[in-house]
C-alpha positions in Angstrom: -110.8 105.4 109.0 -111.1 109.0 110.2 -108.0 111.0 111.2 -108.4 114.4 112.8 -105.6 117.0 112.7 -105.3 120.0 115.1 -104.2 121.2 118.5 -105.6 119.2 121.5 -106.3 122.1 123.8 -108.3 124.2 121.2 -111.9 124.6 122.2 -113.2 123.8 118.7 -111.1 120.6 118.7 -112.7 119.7 122.1 -116.1 120.2 120.6 -115.2 118.0 117.6 -113.9 115.2 119.8 -117.0 115.3 122.0 -119.2 115.2 118.9 -117.3 112.4 117.3 -117.5 110.3 120.5 -121.2 111.1 121.1 -122.0 109.9 117.5 -119.9 106.7 117.8 -117.3 107.6 115.2 -113.8 106.0 115.7 -110.9 108.3 114.9 -107.2 108.9 115.4 -105.8 112.3 116.3 -102.7 114.0 115.1 -101.7 116.8 117.4 -99.5 119.3 115.6 -97.7 120.3 118.8 -97.1 116.7 120.1 -96.8 114.8 116.8 -95.3 117.5 114.7 -96.1 119.2 111.4 -94.1 120.0 108.3 -94.4 121.8 104.9 -95.3 118.4 103.2 -98.3 117.9 105.5 -99.5 121.5 105.1 -99.1 121.1 101.3 -101.3 118.0 101.5 -104.0 120.0 103.3 -103.7 122.8 100.8 -103.8 120.5 97.8 -107.0 118.9 99.2 -108.8 121.9 100.6 -107.2 125.1 99.2 -105.1 127.7 100.9 -108.1 129.9 101.6 -109.7 127.3 103.8 -106.5 126.1 105.5 -105.1 129.5 106.4 -107.0 130.9 109.4 -107.0 134.6 108.7 -109.3 135.3 111.6 -106.9 134.1 114.3 -104.6 136.5 116.2 -101.4 135.0 114.9 -102.3 135.9 111.3 -103.7 139.3 112.3 -100.5 140.3 114.2 -98.4 139.8 111.1 -97.5 143.1 109.3 -99.7 143.8 106.3 -96.8 144.0 103.9 -95.6 140.5 105.0 -99.1 139.1 104.5 -99.5 140.7 101.1 -96.1 139.5 99.9 -96.7 135.8 100.5 -97.4 133.4 97.7 -98.9 130.0 98.3 -95.5 128.4 98.9 -94.7 131.2 101.4 -98.0 130.6 103.2 -97.4 126.9 103.4 -94.0 127.5 105.0 -95.6 130.0 107.4 -98.3 127.5 108.4 -95.7 124.8 109.0 -93.8 127.1 111.3 -97.0 128.5 113.0 -99.5 125.6 113.4 -102.0 127.9 115.3 -102.6 129.6 111.9 -104.1 126.4 110.5 -107.9 126.3 110.6 -109.1 123.5 112.9 -110.0 120.8 112.8 -109.0 119.1 109.6 -110.6 115.7 109.0 -109.3 113.0 106.6 -112.0 110.5 105.9 -110.6 107.8 103.7 -109.4 109.8 100.7 -111.8 112.7 101.4 -111.1 115.8 103.4 -113.1 118.2 105.5 -112.3 121.3 107.5 -113.9 123.3 110.3 -116.5 122.6 112.9 -119.2 125.3 112.6 -122.8 124.1 112.5 -122.8 123.9 108.7 -119.6 121.9 108.8 -121.0 119.4 111.3 -124.0 118.7 109.0 -121.7 118.2 106.0 -119.4 116.0 108.1 -122.3 113.8 109.3 -123.3 113.2 105.6 -119.8 112.1 104.7 -119.7 109.8 107.7 -122.9 107.9 106.9 
């Protein structure tokens, strides 16, 4: 079973849904804003994928934080911040059985397709 985590109205998420549907992949969706998110869930993402992949440092929410605040955060602090600001989590995150994948750039799509075969 495939589970996708993210925010429903995100353009990247919409592309991922469309791609999954077009390729005949069944999935369930967990919308952080509707279904919720907590530190435990974020920690699971980080354990599986690493904080550097999960934390979206290119987004405006992260970029608006003061540099001294960003620099002072350890992994636990980043996990707490992500649980409080779900828009800072890179999207989408896929759970495929016991395996995990993140992102939906062209290279990510190719890797995802291999995992779904």
